[in-house]
VOBA-1610 file (N, C-alpha, C; in pm, whole numbers, padded with zeros to 5 digits, always signed):
BEGIN
Met+00083-00120+00000Met+00000+00000+00000Met+00086+00124+00000Asp+00188+00125+00077Asp+00274+00244+00081Asp+00333+00271-00052Lys+00378+00168-00120Lys+00437+00185-00252Lys+00333+00235-00350His+00212+00186-00341His+00107+00225-00433His+00073+00373-00418Trp+00058+00415-00296Trp+00028+00558-00273Trp+00143+00648-00312Lys+00262+00598-00291Lys+00377+00677-00331Lys+00376+00700-00482Lys+00342+00592-00553Lys+00334+00605-00698Lys+00223+00702-00739Val+00110+00687-00669Val-00003+00776-00702Val+00034+00921-00673Ile+00091+00942-00556Ile+00128+01078-00518Ile+00233+01132-00613Gly+00329+01042-00645Gly+00433+01086-00738Gly+00378+01120-00875Phe+00284+01040-00917Phe+00223+01066-01047Phe+00148+01199-01047Leu+00073+01223-00938Leu-00001+01348-00927Leu+00091+01470-00925Cys+00197+01454-00848Cys+00292+01565-00839Cys+00354+01595-00975Phe+00392+01484-01040Phe+00451+01500-01173Phe+00352+01568-01269Gly+00225+01525-01256Gly+00123+01583-01344Gly+00102+01729-01314Met+00102+01767-01189Met+00084+01906-01153Met+00201+01990-01202Met+00321+01933-01185Met+00440+02007-01227Met+00442+02022-01379Ser+00398+01914-01442Ser+00402+01920-01590Ser+00299+02016-01645Thr+00193+02039-01569Thr+00089+02131-01619Thr+00112+02274-01579Met+00197+02302-01487Met+00222+02439-01440Met+00273+02531-01550Pro+00370+02483-01629Pro+00416+02574-01736Pro+00306+02612-01833Phe+00224+02512-01865Phe+00114+02539-01957Phe+00013+02635-01896Thr-00014+02615-01766Thr-00108+02706-01697Thr-00050+02845-01689Ala+00079+02847-01650Ala+00145+02978-01642Ala+00149+03046-01778Phe+00181+02967-01881Phe+00184+03021-02016Phe+00047+03069-02057Gly-00052+02985-02017Gly-00189+03021-02048Gly-00228+03147-01978Asp-00191+03159-01850Asp-00223+03282-01778Asp-00152+03401-01841Met-00025+03377-01873Met+00053+03485-01932Met-00004+03521-02068His-00045+03422-02145His-00103+03447-02277His-00231+03524-02265Asp-00315+03475-02164Asp-00443+03545-02147Asp-00421+03688-02104Gly-00329+03707-02010Gly-00302+03844-01962Gly-00243+03933-02071Asn-00141+03878-02137Asn-00077+03956-02244Asn-00173+03981-02360Gly-00253+03884-02390Gly-00351+03898-02500Gly-00447+04011-02474Ala-00495+04015-02345Ala-00587+04124-02311Ala-00518+04258-02320Ala-00391+04262-02274Ala-00315+04388-02280Ala-00291+04429-02424Val-00255+04328-02507Val-00231+04357-02649Val-00357+04406-02715Ala-00471+04340-02680Ala-00599+04381-02737Ala-00634+04522-02695Ala-00613+04550-02565Ala-00641+04686-02515Ala-00552+04787-02584Glu-00423+04748-02597Glu-00331+04839-02664Glu-00370+04859-02810Ala-00416+04751-02876Ala-00459+04760-03015Ala-00579+04852-03028Asp-00671+04836-02925Asp-00787+04926-02928Asp-00745+05071-02913Ala-00651+05092-02824Ala-00602+05230-02804Ala-00537+05283-02931Asp-00456+05196-02995Asp-00391+05237-03120Asp-00494+05266-03227His-00599+05187-03228His-00704+05206-03327His-00770+05343-03310Val-00783+05385-03189Val-00847+05513-03161Val-00751+05629-03188Glu-00625+05612-03144Glu-00530+05722-03145Glu-00445+05730-03271Met-00437+05622-03351Met-00345+05619-03464Met-00421+05588-03593Ile-00370+05644-03709Ile-00422+05603-03840Ile-00329+05494-03891Pro-00366+05415-03990Pro-00284+05302-04035Pro-00140+05339-04062Glu-00114+05462-04111Glu+00024+05500-04140Glu+00101+05535-04013Gly+00033+05541-03905Gly+00101+05569-03780Gly+00099+05714-03742Val+00013+05800-03809Val+00005+05941-03776Val-00106+05961-03675Pro-00083+06030-03566Pro-00189+06050-03466Pro-00304+06129-03524Ile-00426+06092-03483Ile-00546+06161-03531Ile-00544+06308-03493Ala-00497+06336-03372Ala-00490+06476-03327Ala-00402+06558-03420Ala-00288+06496-03459Ala-00198+06567-03551Ala-00263+06585-03687Leu-00336+06481-03733Leu-00405+06490-03861Leu-00511+06601-03859Ala-00585+06608-03749Ala-00688+06711-03735Ala-00625+06850-03739Ala-00511+06864-03667Ala-00443+06993-03667Ala-00396+07030-03806Glu-00344+06927-03876Glu-00297+06950-04014Glu-00413+06991-04104Asp-00530+06926-04085Asp-00647+06958-04165Asp-00693+07102-04138Glu-00694+07141-04012Glu-00732+07278-03976Glu-00634+07378-04035Ser-00505+07342-04030Ser-00403+07430-04086Ser-00423+07447-04236Glu-00457+07334-04303Glu-00481+07339-04447Glu-00601+07426-04480Lys-00709+07410-04396Lys-00827+07493-04417Lys-00794+07641-04398Ala-00718+07668-04293Ala-00679+07807-04267Ala-00596+07863-04382Gly-00506+07776-04434Gly-00423+07818-04547Gly-00508+07848-04669Lys-00608+07762-04696Lys-00696+07785-04810Lys-00777+07913-04791Ala-00827+07934-04668Ala-00903+08056-04640Ala-00817+08179-04660Gln-00692+08171-04610Gln-00600+08284-04626Gln-00570+08307-04773Gly-00549+08195-04845Gly-00523+08205-04989Gly-00642+08266-05062Ser-00763+08227-05020Ser-00883+08283-05081Ser-00891+08432-05056Lys-00857+08475-04933Lys-00857+08617-04901Lys-00756+08692-04987Val-00637+08634-04998Val-00532+08697-05080Val-00577+08707-05224Phe-00639+08597-05275Phe-00688+08596-05412Phe-00795+08704-05432Asn-00888+08710-05333Asn-00993+08811-05343Asn-00936+08952-05341Arg-00839+08973-05250Arg-00777+09105-05245Arg-00706+09138-05375Thr-00641+09035-05431Thr-00571+09054-05559Thr-00669+09090-05670Glu-00781+09015-05676Glu-00882+09042-05777Glu-00945+09178-05757Glu-00971+09213-05630Glu-01027+09344-05600Glu-00929+09454-05642Gly-00800+09428-05615Gly-00698+09523-05655Gly-00693+09540-05805Lys-00702+09428-05879Lys-00702+09435-06024Lys-00823+09511-06075Ala-00940+09481-06013Ala-01063+09550-06054Ala-01053+09699-06028Ala-00996+09736-05912Ala-00980+09877-05879Ala-00885+09946-05977Gln-00776+09876-06012Gln-00679+09931-06107Gln-00743+09950-06244Glu-00822+09851-06286Glu-00889+09859-06416Glu-00990+09973-06417Ser-01065+09986-06305Ser-01162+10093-06294Ser-01092+10229-06299Ala-00980+10239-06229Ala-00904+10365-06230Ala-00849+10394-06369Arg-00803+10289-06439Arg-00749+10307-06574Arg-00858+10357-06669Leu-00978+10295-06658Leu-01088+10335-06745Leu-01133+10478-06715Ala-01135+10512-06585Ala-01173+10648-06547Ala-01073+10749-06603Lys-00943+10715-06592Lys-00840+10803-06645Lys-00852+10815-06796Glu-00882+10702-06862Glu-00896+10703-07007Glu-01014+10789-07049Arg-01126+10779-06972Arg-01242+10862-07002Arg-01209+11010-06987Glu-01136+11042-06880Glu-01097+11181-06858Glu-01007+11231-06970Glu-00913+11145-07012Glu-00822+11184-07119Glu-00898+11204-07250Asn-00994+11111-07276Asn-01074+11124-07398Asn-01160+11251-07394Lys-01215+11277-07273Lys-01296+11397-07257Lys-01212+11522-07279Ala-01092+11519-07220Ala-01002+11634-07236Ala-00963+11651-07382Ala-00934+11535-07449Ala-00895+11541-07590Ala-01010+11592-07675Thr-01134+11544-07644Thr-01251+11589-07719Thr-01274+11738-07699Thr-01260+11780-07571Thr-01277+11922-07541Thr-01172+12006-07614Thr-01047+11956-07609Thr-00939+12027-07677Thr-00963+12035-07827Leu-01010+11922-07885Leu-01038+11920-08028Leu-01150+12017-08062Ala-01256+12014-07979Ala-01369+12104-08003Ala-01325+12250-07991Glu-01243+12277-07890Glu-01194+12414-07872Glu-01105+12456-07989Thr-01022+12359-08035Thr-00935+12388-08148Thr-01015+12416-08274Met-01119+12332-08296Met-01204+12351-08414Met-01280+12483-08406Leu-01328+12514-08285Leu-01400+12640-08267Leu-01307+12759-08291Ala-01186+12747-08235Ala-01089+12855-08255Ala-01054+12871-08402Ala-01040+12755-08471Ala-01008+12760-08613Ala-01122+12823-08693Ala-01247+12784-08654Ala-01363+12840-08723Ala-01373+12990-08699Glu-01346+13030-08573Glu-01350+13173-08541Glu-01242+13249-08617Ala-01123+13186-08623Ala-01013+13251-08695Ala-01046+13262-08844Gln-01106+13154-08898Gln-01142+13156-09040Gln-01250+13261-09066Ser-01348+13267-08972Ser-01453+13365-08988Ser-01396+13507-08981Lys-01302+13523-08887Lys-01238+13653-08874Lys-01161+13689-09001Asp-01093+13587-09055Asp-01018+13609-09179Asp-01112+13646-09294Lys-01227+13575-09298Lys-01324+13604-09404Lys-01381+13744-09388Thr-01408+13778-09260Thr-01461+13913-09235Thr-01360+14018-09279Thr-01235+13991-09244Thr-01128+14083-09283Thr-01117+14091-09434Leu-01126+13973-09500Leu-01117+13971-09645Leu-01235+14044-09709Arg-01353+14023-09656Arg-01472+14089-09709Arg-01459+14241-09697Gln-01409+14282-09581Gln-01393+14426-09562Gln-01288+14482-09657Lys-01187+14401-09680Lys-01082+14444-09774Lys-01140+14461-09915Val-01226+14367-09955Val-01289+14374-10087Val-01377+14498-10097Val-01457+14521-09993Val-01548+14636-09993Val-01469+14767-09999Asp-01366+14774-09916Asp-01285+14897-09915Asp-01221+14922-10051Tyr-01177+14813-10114Tyr-01115+14828-10246Tyr-01217+14875-10349Ala-01338+14817-10343Ala-01443+14858-10437Ala-01481+15004-10417Leu-01493+15046-10292Leu-01533+15185-10263Leu-01427+15286-10306Ser-01305+15237-10318Ser-01199+15329-10359Ser-01217+15378-10503Phe-01306+15309-10577Phe-01328+15347-10717Phe-01458+15425-10738Val-01527+15457-10631Val-01652+15533-10646Val-01621+15667-10714Gly-01703+15697-10813Gly-01681+15820-10891Gly-01609+15794-11021Gly-01557+15668-11036Gly-01488+15632-11160Gly-01584+15623-11276Pro-01530+15627-11399Pro-01616+15628-11519Pro-01676+15492-11553Tyr-01793+15500-11616Tyr-01858+15379-11669Tyr-01822+15369-11817Arg-01790+15248-11861Arg-01767+15224-12003Arg-01808+15083-12035Tyr-01902+15070-12131Tyr-01950+14937-12166Tyr-01837+14853-12224Gly-01818+14733-12169Gly-01711+14643-12211Gly-01579+14675-12147Gly-01573+14779-12063Gly-01448+14815-11998Gly-01412+14719-11885Asn-01281+14708-11859Asn-01233+14612-11759Asn-01155+14676-11644Asp-01132+14808-11650Asp-01052+14873-11545Asp-01129+14995-11494Pro-01162+14997-11366Pro-01240+15110-11312Pro-01167+15243-11316Arg-01039+15240-11337Arg-00964+15366-11344Arg-00979+15432-11481Thr-01009+15351-11582Thr-01022+15404-11718Thr-01163+15389-11772Gly-01247+15320-11701Gly-01384+15298-11744Gly-01418+15150-11742Val-01531+15116-11684Val-01567+14976-11665Val-01719+14963-11660Asp-01770+14849-11706Asp-01913+14823-11690Asp-01936+14741-11562Cys-02062+14704-11536Cys-02096+14643-11405Cys-02023+14512-11379Ser-02022+14420-11474Ser-01957+14290-11453Ser-01805+14302-11459Gly-01756+14399-11541Gly-01612+14422-11544Gly-01563+14475-11409Phe-01648+14556-11345Phe-01613+14614-11216Phe-01602+14505-11107Thr-01705+14421-11095Thr-01703+14316-10991Thr-01590+14217-11017Arg-01567+14187-11143Arg-01459+14094-11179Arg-01323+14151-11141Phe-01304+14279-11168Phe-01176+14344-11138Phe-01153+14351-10986Val-01255+14393-10912Val-01240+14409-10766Val-01212+14276-10698Leu-01290+14173-10725Leu-01273+14043-10658Leu-01144+13975-10701Gly-01104+13994-10827Gly-00979+13934-10873Gly-00858+13996-10806Asn-00858+14128-10788Asn-00742+14198-10733Asn-00741+14201-10580Ala-00856+14206-10517Ala-00862+14217-10371Ala-00868+14082-10301Ala-00923+13980-10370Ala-00941+13850-10304Ala-00885+13733-10383Gly-00835+13759-10504Gly-00780+13651-10584Gly-00887+13556-10636Ile-01011+13605-10648Ile-01123+13523-10695Ile-01147+13553-10843Ser-01141+13447-10925Ser-01159+13463-11069Ser-01307+13446-11106Leu-01361+13540-11177Leu-01501+13535-11219Leu-01512+13544-11372Pro-01621+13488-11428Pro-01645+13504-11572Pro-01669+13652-11605Arg-01671+13682-11730Arg-01679+13824-11771Arg-01821+13881-11762Ser-01923+13808-11802Ser-02059+13865-11808Ser-02134+13847-11675Ser-02233+13934-11654Ser-02313+13925-11530Ser-02395+13797-11524Gly-02445+13752-11640Gly-02522+13627-11644Gly-02437+13508-11601Ser-02310+13507-11646Ser-02220+13396-11609Ser-02178+13407-11463Gln-02156+13527-11414Gln-02119+13545-11274Gln-02230+13499-11179Ala-02354+13507-11224Ala-02468+13466-11141Ala-02470+13316-11115Thr-02395+13241-11196Thr-02392+13094-11176Thr-02282+13052-11078Gln-02204+13147-11031Gln-02092+13116-10941Gln-02137+13122-10794Gly-02053+13069-10707Gly-02075+13082-10563Gly-02196+13007-10509Ile-02241+13053-10391Ile-02352+12989-10319Ile-02467+13087-10307Pro-02587+13049-10351Pro-02701+13139-10339Pro-02736+13166-10192Val-02768+13291-10160Val-02809+13328-10025Val-02933+13418-10034Ser-03002+13429-09921Ser-03120+13515-09914Ser-03080+13656-09871Pro-03169+13754-09888Pro-03134+13892-09848Pro-03092+13904-09702Asp-03152+13824-09613Asp-03115+13834-09472Asp-02985+13761-09440Gln-02929+13689-09538Gln-02802+13618-09518Gln-02684+13688-09585Met-02711+13784-09671Met-02602+13843-09750Met-02506+13921-09661Gln-02379+13915-09702Gln-02270+13980-09629Gln-02194+14071-09725Pro-02116+14163-09669Pro-02035+14250-09755Pro-01947+14167-09849Gly-01948+14203-09975Gly-01871+14131-10076Gly-01955+14037-10160Asp-02080+14008-10116Asp-02169+13923-10196Asp-02219+14001-10318Leu-02258+13926-10419Leu-02302+13988-10545Leu-02453+13979-10561Leu-02515+14089-10604Leu-02659+14093-10629Leu-02682+14113-10778Phe-02776+14032-10832Phe-02802+14035-10977Phe-02945+14082-11003Tyr-02956+14164-11105Tyr-03085+14224-11142Tyr-03116+14185-11287Ser-03243+14175-11314Ser-03284+14135-11449Ser-03357+14250-11519Gly-03358+14236-11647Gly-03432+14334-11728Gly-03450+14276-11867Gly-03569+14279-11915Gly-03594+14222-12047Gly-03593+14069-12041Gly-03494+14007-12105Gly-03491+13861-12117Gly-03411+13788-12011Gly-03344+13857-11919Gly-03266+13786-11817Gly-03179+13882-11737Ile-03079+13827-11668Ile-02991+13909-11583Ile-02911+14005-11672Asn-02913+14132-11636Asn-02842+14232-11716Asn-02760+14330-11630His-02754+14304-11497His-02676+14395-11413His-02632+14324-11285Val-02515+14364-11234Val-02461+14308-11111Val-02404+14420-11026Ala-02422+14407-10892Ala-02369+14504-10796Ala-02310+14428-10679Met-02229+14496-10598Met-02165+14432-10483Met-02222+14489-10353Tyr-02262+14401-10261Tyr-02314+14446-10132Tyr-02199+14493-10045Ile-02218+14611-09980Ile-02112+14666-09894Ile-02156+14677-09748Gly-02275+14627-09716Gly-02326+14636-09580Gly-02417+14756-09562Ser-02492+14753-09449Ser-02584+14864-09415Ser-02689+14888-09523Gly-02726+14781-09596Gly-02831+14793-09697Gly-02789+14863-09824Lys-02659+14867-09852Lys-02608+14941-09968Lys-02529+14851-10062Val-02524+14892-10190Val-02440+14823-10288Val-02356+14928-10362Val-02240+14880-10416Val-02159+14964-10502Val-02158+14900-10640His-02170+14981-10745His-02178+14924-10879His-02146+15029-10985Ala-02103+14979-11101Ala-02084+15067-11218Ala-02219+15074-11286Ser-02285+15186-11270Ser-02427+15194-11307Ser-02450+15236-11454Thr-02424+15362-11485Thr-02450+15412-11620Thr-02342+15511-11659Tyr-02347+15554-11787Tyr-02252+15655-11833Tyr-02269+15785-11754Glu-02391+15816-11722Glu-02419+15941-11653Glu-02369+15940-11507Thr-02384+15826-11440Thr-02352+15821-11297Thr-02213+15763-11269Gly-02164+15677-11357Gly-02037+15607-11332Gly-02050+15507-11216Ile-01945+15492-11136Ile-01945+15397-11022Ile-02005+15470-10901Ile-02114+15413-10849Ile-02188+15478-10740Ile-02228+15379-10630Val-02281+15435-10523Val-02339+15355-10414Val-02490+15375-10416Ser-02567+15264-10407Ser-02714+15270-10409Ser-02770+15180-10301Asn-02900+15193-10274Asn-02967+15096-10186Asn-02970+14961-10256Trp-02955+14856-10180Trp-02945+14721-10239Trp-03070+14684-10318Asn-03185+14740-10280Asn-03311+14705-10346Asn-03364+14820-10432Tyr-03271+14903-10483Tyr-03317+15010-10573Tyr-03386+14948-10695Arg-03350+14826-10723Arg-03421+14738-10814Arg-03436+14604-10742Asn-03530+14528-10784Asn-03555+14401-10715Asn-03454+14295-10763Pro-03358+14253-10676Pro-03260+14153-10721Pro-03327+14016-10741Val-03284+13949-10845Val-03339+13815-10874Val-03249+13704-10820Arg-03127+13742-10784Arg-03035+13641-10731Arg-02925+13709-10651Ile-02886+13645-10540Ile-02775+13693-10456Ile-02682+13574-10432Val-02552+13595-10454Val-02460+13483-10435Val-02341+13524-10348Asn-02291+13425-10274Asn-02170+13440-10192Asn-02055+13374-10270Val-01965+13454-10318Val-01851+13399-10394Val-01722+13398-10312Ile-01726+13458-10191Ile-01607+13462-10106Ile-01597+13339-10017Gly-01712+13288-09973Gly-01711+13168-09888Gly-01738+13200-09743
//
């Protein structure tokens, strides 16, 4: 009996000893497994697969958003700046165009005034030249008021010498020249034509104040008369 129990006890002891490493390993495995699982859970929460912390990723995302917002502001400011520059350029261009237009208009007006003044001066020169021959002799077919001239010879001579304007010889032909004007438009130096019988047979020069100068007849020579001493059938501006 003693030997039998010794064997039994020995067997049990051996079995217990043989199972201890496995139990210990099992305990260690179970403990470590739980720790590893807990650690894995923590890693799952705190880490992304590449190993970057979520907190760092969030900060990076916020930084990127802030960068984009800042970039958008810079872009908007840049676009606003460009728009302001373009608006200023267009405003300046409008002002320059306005100034140029005003300058051109003023230049044209000044030129027109100067031309009008020149014409007025020329007209007065023509009138003064014509009046210098008042009292001169009349001669049918004559061409020089100093030696004798008829009506169309007189106007032809005066305008040719005082203004450099060439006219045909007869009064009928002179009536086809220049620009027709009405009595209220006529100016000194314009020509008035009168008819008698079959057509135009006389021409006189307007000198202003309702008067004309003309080579009238043998009896009167070159004289000054009222513009409507006869009813004119045509008035022309040959000076411009």
